[in-house]
C-alpha positions in Angstrom: 0.0 0.0 0.0 1.5 3.4 -1.0 2.1 6.1 1.5 -0.4 8.4 -0.3 -3.2 5.8 0.0 -2.3 5.4 3.7 -2.5 9.2 4.2 -5.9 9.3 2.4 -7.2 6.5 4.7 -6.1 8.4 7.8 -7.8 11.5 6.5 -11.1 9.6 6.1 -10.8 8.2 9.6 -10.1 11.7 10.9 -13.2 13.0 9.1 -15.4 10.2 10.5 -14.2 10.8 14.0 -14.8 14.5 13.6 -18.4 13.9 12.4 -19.0 11.5 15.4 -17.6 14.1 17.7 -20.0 16.8 16.4 -22.9 14.5 16.5 -22.3 13.7 20.2 -21.6 17.3 21.2 -24.6 18.8 19.5 -27.2 16.4 20.8 -29.0 17.6 23.9 -31.3 14.8 24.9 -28.8 12.2 26.2 -28.9 11.2 29.8 -25.2 11.2 30.5 -24.4 14.6 29.0 -21.1 15.1 30.7 -19.8 11.6 29.8 -20.8 11.8 26.2 -19.6 15.4 25.9 -16.2 14.2 27.2 -16.2 11.4 24.7 -17.1 13.8 22.0 -14.3 16.1 22.9 -11.8 13.2 23.0 -13.0 12.0 19.6 -12.5 15.6 18.3 -9.0 15.7 19.6 -8.0 12.3 18.2 -9.5 13.3 14.8 -7.4 16.4 14.8 -4.2 14.5 15.6 -4.9 11.9 12.9 -5.7 14.7 10.4 -2.4 16.4 11.1 -0.6 13.1 10.6 -2.4 12.4 7.3 -1.7 15.9 6.0 2.0 15.7 6.8 2.4 12.2 5.2 1.3 13.7 1.9 4.7 15.6 1.9 6.5 12.2 1.8 7.0 9.9 -1.2 6.4 6.1 -1.1 9.7 4.2 -0.8 10.9 0.8 -1.8 14.4 -0.4 -1.2 16.8 0.2 -4.1 14.2 2.5 -5.8 15.8 5.4 -7.7 14.9 8.5 -5.7 16.5 11.2 -7.8 19.0 12.0 -10.5 21.6 14.8 -10.2 23.3 16.4 -13.2 26.3 18.7 -12.7 27.5 21.5 -15.0 30.7 23.4 -14.3 30.3 27.2 -14.1 33.8 28.0 -12.8 36.6 26.4 -10.8 34.9 24.7 -7.8 31.5 26.1 -8.8 28.8 23.9 -10.3 25.1 24.0 -11.3 23.2 20.9 -10.2 19.9 19.9 -11.7 17.9 17.6 -9.4 15.3 15.3 -11.1 13.0 13.5 -8.7 11.2 10.9 -10.8 10.3 12.5 -14.2 9.8 15.9 -12.7 12.5 18.6 -12.5 12.3 19.9 -9.0 15.1 22.6 -9.0 18.4 23.9 -10.2 21.0 25.0 -7.6 24.6 26.2 -7.4 27.1 24.4 -5.3 30.7 25.4 -4.3 33.4 22.9 -3.6 34.8 19.6 -4.9 32.2 17.2 -3.5 28.5 17.1 -2.8 26.3 15.3 -0.2 22.5 14.9 0.1 20.4 13.8 3.1 16.9 12.3 3.3 14.3 12.0 6.1 12.7 8.6 6.2 9.5 7.5 8.0 8.9 3.8 8.5 5.8 2.0 9.8 6.2 -0.4 12.7 4.2 -3.4 14.1 0.9 -4.3 12.7 0.8 -1.3 10.3 4.0 -2.6 8.6 2.5 -6.1 8.5 -0.3 -4.6 6.3 2.2 -3.8 3.7 2.2 0.0 4.1 5.3 1.4 2.4 7.7 3.7 4.2 8.1 7.3 3.0 11.0 9.6 2.3 11.6 13.3 1.8 14.8 14.8 0.4 16.4 16.9 3.1 19.6 18.8 2.7 22.1 19.2 -0.2 25.5 20.7 0.4 28.9 21.2 -1.2 32.3 20.6 0.4 35.9 21.4 -0.3 38.8 18.9 -0.1 41.0 21.6 1.4 40.3 22.3 5.1 41.5 25.9 4.6 39.0 26.4 1.8 36.3 24.8 3.9 36.9 27.4 6.5 37.2 30.5 4.3 35.7 29.8 0.8 32.1 30.3 -0.2 29.8 27.6 1.3 26.6 26.2 -0.2 23.8 24.3 1.6 20.1 24.0 0.6 17.0 22.8 2.3 15.1 20.5 -0.2 12.3 19.6 2.2 8.7 20.4 1.2 7.2 23.2 3.2 5.7 22.0 6.5 2.0 21.8 6.3 0.0 23.7 9.0 3.4 24.4 10.7 3.8 20.8 11.9 7.1 18.9 11.1 6.1 15.3 11.8 9.6 13.8 11.2 11.2 16.3 13.5 8.7 15.6 16.3 9.2 11.8 16.0 13.0 11.9 15.6 14.2 14.9 17.7 11.5 15.5 20.2 10.9 11.7 20.6 7.1 12.0 20.4 5.8 8.5 21.1 3.9 6.9 18.2 4.5 3.2 18.4 3.5 2.6 14.8 5.9 5.2 13.3 9.7 5.4 13.2 11.6 8.5 11.9 15.1 7.9 10.6 17.9 9.8 8.9 19.8 8.8 5.9 22.7 10.5 4.2 25.0 9.7 1.2 28.7 10.0 1.6 30.5 12.9 -0.1 30.8 12.3 -3.8 33.0 14.3 -6.3 31.5 16.9 -8.6 32.6 17.1 -12.2 31.4 18.9 -15.4 28.8 16.7 -17.2 28.6 14.1 -14.3 25.3 12.4 -13.6 24.5 10.5 -10.4 21.5 8.5 -9.4 20.3 8.4 -5.8 18.8 5.3 -4.2 18.2 3.9 -0.7 19.5 0.6 0.7 19.4 -0.9 4.1 22.7 0.8 4.9 21.5 4.3 3.9 21.4 6.5 0.8 23.6 5.5 -2.1 24.9 7.8 -4.8 25.9 5.9 -8.0 27.7 7.3 -11.0 25.4 7.1 -14.0 27.7 8.2 -16.9 31.4 8.1 -17.9 32.1 11.6 -16.5 30.8 10.6 -13.1 32.7 7.3 -13.2 35.9 9.1 -14.2 35.4 11.6 -11.3 34.9 8.9 -8.8 37.9 7.0 -10.1 40.2 10.0 -9.8 38.9 10.8 -6.3 39.4 7.2 -5.1 43.1 7.2 -6.0 
């Protein structure tokens, strides 16, 4: 089951709970008014939490292991200055300029746990940060730096991944993890593909220019 279908199902559950809450709170002829009003308020709160969860999950993409997440193409603009075009799927998401000799990209990953995972619900990912790096420590300290936030804008001001990972909000069915690719050399005309394995993000050279850059860097 894809992450988008899971999010849609959660949204439907949130709406159903919201309608139940309104029904219970607006009726006046029940005997146990306080008890049922409390139940209605609780249902209203739970529906709100589920709705926020569903809305935030729409910002993540469904993920399968070894699936190609993105393609990065590099064009040299000057010495240690590159333009990178990031393609996620078949859609160009942006063009950015990086300074340095190498690049690194991070991703934020949400995995389902327990019985939810047993239902076959796919984990989700969201590209996080892209940065350039110099080989020289002196340049790293003094030369122009470049780092970009690739995340989708937080919906309704709630960052679900951050709450799960950094603030350790307890949701037994969700696990937030962090994956990062190692630093990879930049070169004019180089193309890399980005995928995820059990050990983390993998950046693979996808043409001869990228393979030549990796070969020179590995020596």
